[in-house]
ChimeraX commands (.cxc) that place a marker at each C-alpha (Angstrom):
marker #1 position -13.89,-11.16,21.69 radius 0.5
marker #1 position -10.80,-10.16,19.75 radius 0.5
marker #1 position -7.82,-9.24,21.85 radius 0.5
marker #1 position -5.19,-6.72,20.89 radius 0.5
marker #1 position -1.95,-8.62,20.31 radius 0.5
marker #1 position 0.37,-5.62,20.42 radius 0.5
marker #1 position -0.03,-5.13,24.17 radius 0.5
marker #1 position 1.25,-7.30,27.02 radius 0.5
marker #1 position -0.68,-8.15,30.21 radius 0.5
marker #1 position 0.35,-4.81,31.74 radius 0.5
marker #1 position -0.81,-2.79,28.73 radius 0.5
marker #1 position 2.70,-2.13,27.40 radius 0.5
marker #1 position 3.16,-2.03,23.65 radius 0.5
marker #1 position 5.31,-4.77,22.15 radius 0.5
marker #1 position 6.03,-6.48,18.86 radius 0.5
marker #1 position 4.13,-9.77,18.60 radius 0.5
marker #1 position 6.26,-12.90,19.07 radius 0.5
marker #1 position 5.95,-14.90,15.84 radius 0.5
marker #1 position 8.66,-17.44,16.67 radius 0.5
marker #1 position 6.11,-20.25,17.07 radius 0.5
marker #1 position 4.34,-19.58,13.78 radius 0.5
marker #1 position 4.84,-21.68,10.66 radius 0.5
marker #1 position 6.77,-20.16,7.79 radius 0.5
marker #1 position 4.55,-20.08,4.70 radius 0.5
marker #1 position 4.23,-18.21,1.41 radius 0.5
marker #1 position 1.93,-15.24,1.96 radius 0.5
marker #1 position 0.55,-12.68,-0.47 radius 0.5
marker #1 position -1.44,-9.51,0.01 radius 0.5
marker #1 position -3.07,-7.10,-2.41 radius 0.5
marker #1 position -4.20,-3.62,-1.38 radius 0.5
marker #1 position -5.83,-0.88,-3.37 radius 0.5
marker #1 position -6.74,2.77,-3.04 radius 0.5
marker #1 position -7.80,5.63,-5.24 radius 0.5
marker #1 position -7.29,9.31,-5.90 radius 0.5
marker #1 position -9.95,11.46,-7.54 radius 0.5
marker #1 position -8.47,14.26,-9.62 radius 0.5
marker #1 position -9.63,17.10,-11.83 radius 0.5
marker #1 position -9.78,16.76,-15.61 radius 0.5
marker #1 position -6.77,19.09,-15.82 radius 0.5
marker #1 position -4.68,16.83,-13.55 radius 0.5
marker #1 position -5.78,13.67,-15.35 radius 0.5
marker #1 position -4.91,15.15,-18.74 radius 0.5
marker #1 position -1.51,16.35,-17.46 radius 0.5
marker #1 position -0.72,12.87,-16.09 radius 0.5
marker #1 position -1.87,11.10,-19.26 radius 0.5
marker #1 position 0.03,13.52,-21.49 radius 0.5
marker #1 position 3.14,13.35,-19.28 radius 0.5
marker #1 position 3.05,17.11,-18.96 radius 0.5
marker #1 position 3.59,17.40,-15.19 radius 0.5
marker #1 position 6.74,19.45,-14.58 radius 0.5
marker #1 position 8.01,17.08,-11.87 radius 0.5
marker #1 position 8.11,14.13,-14.30 radius 0.5
marker #1 position 6.21,10.99,-15.27 radius 0.5
marker #1 position 3.75,10.87,-12.37 radius 0.5
marker #1 position 2.68,7.24,-12.48 radius 0.5
marker #1 position 6.22,5.92,-12.93 radius 0.5
marker #1 position 7.50,7.98,-10.00 radius 0.5
marker #1 position 4.48,6.95,-7.89 radius 0.5
marker #1 position 5.10,3.31,-8.78 radius 0.5
marker #1 position 8.72,3.51,-7.64 radius 0.5
marker #1 position 7.73,5.41,-4.48 radius 0.5
marker #1 position 5.14,2.77,-3.59 radius 0.5
marker #1 position 7.61,-0.07,-4.07 radius 0.5
marker #1 position 10.18,1.79,-1.99 radius 0.5
marker #1 position 7.58,2.28,0.75 radius 0.5
marker #1 position 6.90,-1.47,0.81 radius 0.5
marker #1 position 10.61,-2.01,1.48 radius 0.5
marker #1 position 10.56,0.55,4.33 radius 0.5
marker #1 position 7.30,-0.55,5.97 radius 0.5
marker #1 position 8.81,-1.92,9.19 radius 0.5
marker #1 position 10.60,1.40,9.73 radius 0.5
marker #1 position 7.34,3.34,9.29 radius 0.5
marker #1 position 4.84,1.21,11.25 radius 0.5
marker #1 position 6.30,0.59,14.73 radius 0.5
marker #1 position 4.97,-2.91,15.48 radius 0.5
marker #1 position 5.50,-4.42,12.01 radius 0.5
marker #1 position 8.15,-7.07,11.56 radius 0.5
marker #1 position 10.68,-6.63,8.77 radius 0.5
marker #1 position 9.79,-9.31,6.23 radius 0.5
marker #1 position 11.68,-10.85,3.31 radius 0.5
marker #1 position 10.12,-9.60,0.10 radius 0.5
marker #1 position 9.85,-12.12,-2.72 radius 0.5
marker #1 position 7.85,-9.91,-5.08 radius 0.5
marker #1 position 6.26,-6.48,-5.15 radius 0.5
marker #1 position 4.19,-4.99,-7.97 radius 0.5
marker #1 position 2.41,-1.66,-8.07 radius 0.5
marker #1 position 0.01,-0.89,-10.92 radius 0.5
marker #1 position -2.59,1.73,-11.79 radius 0.5
marker #1 position -5.96,1.77,-13.50 radius 0.5
marker #1 position -7.59,5.00,-14.66 radius 0.5
marker #1 position -11.32,5.63,-14.88 radius 0.5
marker #1 position -11.48,8.49,-17.37 radius 0.5
marker #1 position -15.18,9.25,-16.87 radius 0.5
marker #1 position -14.96,9.57,-13.08 radius 0.5
marker #1 position -11.41,11.00,-13.11 radius 0.5
marker #1 position -10.19,8.34,-10.65 radius 0.5
marker #1 position -6.82,6.64,-10.58 radius 0.5
marker #1 position -6.75,3.39,-8.59 radius 0.5
marker #1 position -3.47,1.99,-7.32 radius 0.5
marker #1 position -2.98,-1.73,-6.67 radius 0.5
marker #1 position -0.06,-3.10,-4.69 radius 0.5
marker #1 position 0.74,-6.81,-4.51 radius 0.5
marker #1 position 3.33,-8.12,-2.07 radius 0.5
marker #1 position 4.60,-11.68,-1.70 radius 0.5
marker #1 position 6.73,-13.03,1.13 radius 0.5
marker #1 position 7.70,-16.31,2.73 radius 0.5
marker #1 position 7.80,-16.06,6.46 radius 0.5
marker #1 position 5.97,-16.13,9.78 radius 0.5
marker #1 position 3.87,-13.01,9.28 radius 0.5
marker #1 position 1.91,-11.58,6.40 radius 0.5
marker #1 position 2.37,-8.74,3.94 radius 0.5
marker #1 position -0.88,-6.80,4.44 radius 0.5
marker #1 position 0.71,-3.73,5.97 radius 0.5
marker #1 position 3.37,-3.61,3.27 radius 0.5
marker #1 position 0.73,-3.66,0.52 radius 0.5
marker #1 position -1.35,-0.97,2.27 radius 0.5
marker #1 position 1.74,1.19,2.79 radius 0.5
marker #1 position 2.74,0.83,-0.86 radius 0.5
marker #1 position -0.67,1.97,-2.07 radius 0.5
marker #1 position -0.78,4.88,0.38 radius 0.5
marker #1 position 2.63,6.24,-0.58 radius 0.5
marker #1 position 1.94,5.82,-4.30 radius 0.5
marker #1 position -1.25,7.89,-3.95 radius 0.5
marker #1 position 0.50,10.51,-1.81 radius 0.5
marker #1 position 3.18,10.77,-4.49 radius 0.5
marker #1 position 0.55,11.45,-7.15 radius 0.5
marker #1 position -0.84,14.20,-4.92 radius 0.5
marker #1 position 2.60,15.68,-4.31 radius 0.5
marker #1 position 3.53,15.73,-7.98 radius 0.5
marker #1 position 0.21,17.27,-9.09 radius 0.5
marker #1 position -0.63,19.68,-6.26 radius 0.5
marker #1 position 0.72,22.65,-8.24 radius 0.5
marker #1 position -2.01,22.00,-10.82 radius 0.5
marker #1 position -4.89,21.44,-8.39 radius 0.5
marker #1 position -4.91,20.79,-4.63 radius 0.5
marker #1 position -8.49,19.46,-4.57 radius 0.5
marker #1 position -7.49,15.82,-5.16 radius 0.5
marker #1 position -9.15,13.32,-2.82 radius 0.5
marker #1 position -7.37,10.16,-1.66 radius 0.5
marker #1 position -9.53,7.37,-0.32 radius 0.5
marker #1 position -10.91,3.85,-0.43 radius 0.5
marker #1 position -7.59,2.39,0.79 radius 0.5
marker #1 position -8.20,-1.21,1.73 radius 0.5
marker #1 position -6.87,-4.74,1.79 radius 0.5
marker #1 position -8.36,-6.44,-1.28 radius 0.5
marker #1 position -7.12,-9.94,-0.60 radius 0.5
marker #1 position -4.59,-11.99,1.30 radius 0.5
marker #1 position -3.51,-15.59,1.06 radius 0.5
marker #1 position -1.50,-17.81,3.39 radius 0.5
marker #1 position -0.89,-17.83,7.10 radius 0.5
marker #1 position -2.90,-19.17,10.02 radius 0.5
marker #1 position -5.95,-16.98,9.36 radius 0.5
marker #1 position -6.27,-18.35,5.82 radius 0.5
marker #1 position -7.51,-16.55,2.76 radius 0.5
marker #1 position -9.38,-13.24,2.70 radius 0.5
marker #1 position -11.04,-11.55,-0.26 radius 0.5
marker #1 position -12.81,-8.22,0.19 radius 0.5
marker link #1:1,2 radius 0.2
marker link #1:2,3 radius 0.2
marker link #1:3,4 radius 0.2
marker link #1:4,5 radius 0.2
marker link #1:5,6 radius 0.2
marker link #1:6,7 radius 0.2
marker link #1:7,8 radius 0.2
marker link #1:8,9 radius 0.2
marker link #1:9,10 radius 0.2
marker link #1:10,11 radius 0.2
marker link #1:11,12 radius 0.2
marker link #1:12,13 radius 0.2
marker link #1:13,14 radius 0.2
marker link #1:14,15 radius 0.2
marker link #1:15,16 radius 0.2
marker link #1:16,17 radius 0.2
marker link #1:17,18 radius 0.2
marker link #1:18,19 radius 0.2
marker link #1:19,20 radius 0.2
marker link #1:20,21 radius 0.2
marker link #1:21,22 radius 0.2
marker link #1:22,23 radius 0.2
marker link #1:23,24 radius 0.2
marker link #1:24,25 radius 0.2
marker link #1:25,26 radius 0.2
marker link #1:26,27 radius 0.2
marker link #1:27,28 radius 0.2
marker link #1:28,29 radius 0.2
marker link #1:29,30 radius 0.2
marker link #1:30,31 radius 0.2
marker link #1:31,32 radius 0.2
marker link #1:32,33 radius 0.2
marker link #1:33,34 radius 0.2
marker link #1:34,35 radius 0.2
marker link #1:35,36 radius 0.2
marker link #1:36,37 radius 0.2
marker link #1:37,38 radius 0.2
marker link #1:38,39 radius 0.2
marker link #1:39,40 radius 0.2
marker link #1:40,41 radius 0.2
marker link #1:41,42 radius 0.2
marker link #1:42,43 radius 0.2
marker link #1:43,44 radius 0.2
marker link #1:44,45 radius 0.2
marker link #1:45,46 radius 0.2
marker link #1:46,47 radius 0.2
marker link #1:47,48 radius 0.2
marker link #1:48,49 radius 0.2
marker link #1:49,50 radius 0.2
marker link #1:50,51 radius 0.2
marker link #1:51,52 radius 0.2
marker link #1:52,53 radius 0.2
marker link #1:53,54 radius 0.2
marker link #1:54,55 radius 0.2
marker link #1:55,56 radius 0.2
marker link #1:56,57 radius 0.2
marker link #1:57,58 radius 0.2
marker link #1:58,59 radius 0.2
marker link #1:59,60 radius 0.2
marker link #1:60,61 radius 0.2
marker link #1:61,62 radius 0.2
marker link #1:62,63 radius 0.2
marker link #1:63,64 radius 0.2
marker link #1:64,65 radius 0.2
marker link #1:65,66 radius 0.2
marker link #1:66,67 radius 0.2
marker link #1:67,68 radius 0.2
marker link #1:68,69 radius 0.2
marker link #1:69,70 radius 0.2
marker link #1:70,71 radius 0.2
marker link #1:71,72 radius 0.2
marker link #1:72,73 radius 0.2
marker link #1:73,74 radius 0.2
marker link #1:74,75 radius 0.2
marker link #1:75,76 radius 0.2
marker link #1:76,77 radius 0.2
marker link #1:77,78 radius 0.2
marker link #1:78,79 radius 0.2
marker link #1:79,80 radius 0.2
marker link #1:80,81 radius 0.2
marker link #1:81,82 radius 0.2
marker link #1:82,83 radius 0.2
marker link #1:83,84 radius 0.2
marker link #1:84,85 radius 0.2
marker link #1:85,86 radius 0.2
marker link #1:86,87 radius 0.2
marker link #1:87,88 radius 0.2
marker link #1:88,89 radius 0.2
marker link #1:89,90 radius 0.2
marker link #1:90,91 radius 0.2
marker link #1:91,92 radius 0.2
marker link #1:92,93 radius 0.2
marker link #1:93,94 radius 0.2
marker link #1:94,95 radius 0.2
marker link #1:95,96 radius 0.2
marker link #1:96,97 radius 0.2
marker link #1:97,98 radius 0.2
marker link #1:98,99 radius 0.2
marker link #1:99,100 radius 0.2
marker link #1:100,101 radius 0.2
marker link #1:101,102 radius 0.2
marker link #1:102,103 radius 0.2
marker link #1:103,104 radius 0.2
marker link #1:104,105 radius 0.2
marker link #1:105,106 radius 0.2
marker link #1:106,107 radius 0.2
marker link #1:107,108 radius 0.2
marker link #1:108,109 radius 0.2
marker link #1:109,110 radius 0.2
marker link #1:110,111 radius 0.2
marker link #1:111,112 radius 0.2
marker link #1:112,113 radius 0.2
marker link #1:113,114 radius 0.2
marker link #1:114,115 radius 0.2
marker link #1:115,116 radius 0.2
marker link #1:116,117 radius 0.2
marker link #1:117,118 radius 0.2
marker link #1:118,119 radius 0.2
marker link #1:119,120 radius 0.2
marker link #1:120,121 radius 0.2
marker link #1:121,122 radius 0.2
marker link #1:122,123 radius 0.2
marker link #1:123,124 radius 0.2
marker link #1:124,125 radius 0.2
marker link #1:125,126 radius 0.2
marker link #1:126,127 radius 0.2
marker link #1:127,128 radius 0.2
marker link #1:128,129 radius 0.2
marker link #1:129,130 radius 0.2
marker link #1:130,131 radius 0.2
marker link #1:131,132 radius 0.2
marker link #1:132,133 radius 0.2
marker link #1:133,134 radius 0.2
marker link #1:134,135 radius 0.2
marker link #1:135,136 radius 0.2
marker link #1:136,137 radius 0.2
marker link #1:137,138 radius 0.2
marker link #1:138,139 radius 0.2
marker link #1:139,140 radius 0.2
marker link #1:140,141 radius 0.2
marker link #1:141,142 radius 0.2
marker link #1:142,143 radius 0.2
marker link #1:143,144 radius 0.2
marker link #1:144,145 radius 0.2
marker link #1:145,146 radius 0.2
marker link #1:146,147 radius 0.2
marker link #1:147,148 radius 0.2
marker link #1:148,149 radius 0.2
marker link #1:149,150 radius 0.2
marker link #1:150,151 radius 0.2
marker link #1:151,152 radius 0.2
marker link #1:152,153 radius 0.2
marker link #1:153,154 radius 0.2
marker link #1:154,155 radius 0.2
marker link #1:155,156 radius 0.2
marker link #1:156,157 radius 0.2
view
């Protein structure tokens, strides 16, 4: 049975003690998608959204969110970031934009939450910048795609 590590014996919330863990290089990749209308997709591709270049702004927002993760998620440790990359792929036919966020650190805890936060904020930024065109966008499929390093080893979705 898996136990919840963010609670002590009395049920009080606490940040997990990682002082005894080995410091290793750890990477995490997360992804998520937003389904948009043809009008939104065309406006993004043509850089015709009044608020600016949507994917560039979303990329910067996602990277910024990675850097702020420990301030947003209460039990996350601040981690040293060695590398962060946020990219997008567009499926024209299905009108889906998929965001990918890769985070690399060297430390005693992983980068999964940072990668998931980066993807989430990037997708929310796309929504925010395009909502004047169409509010029917759907964000979803946010998940950890892979992680490497640490005591639990490698994971690939």
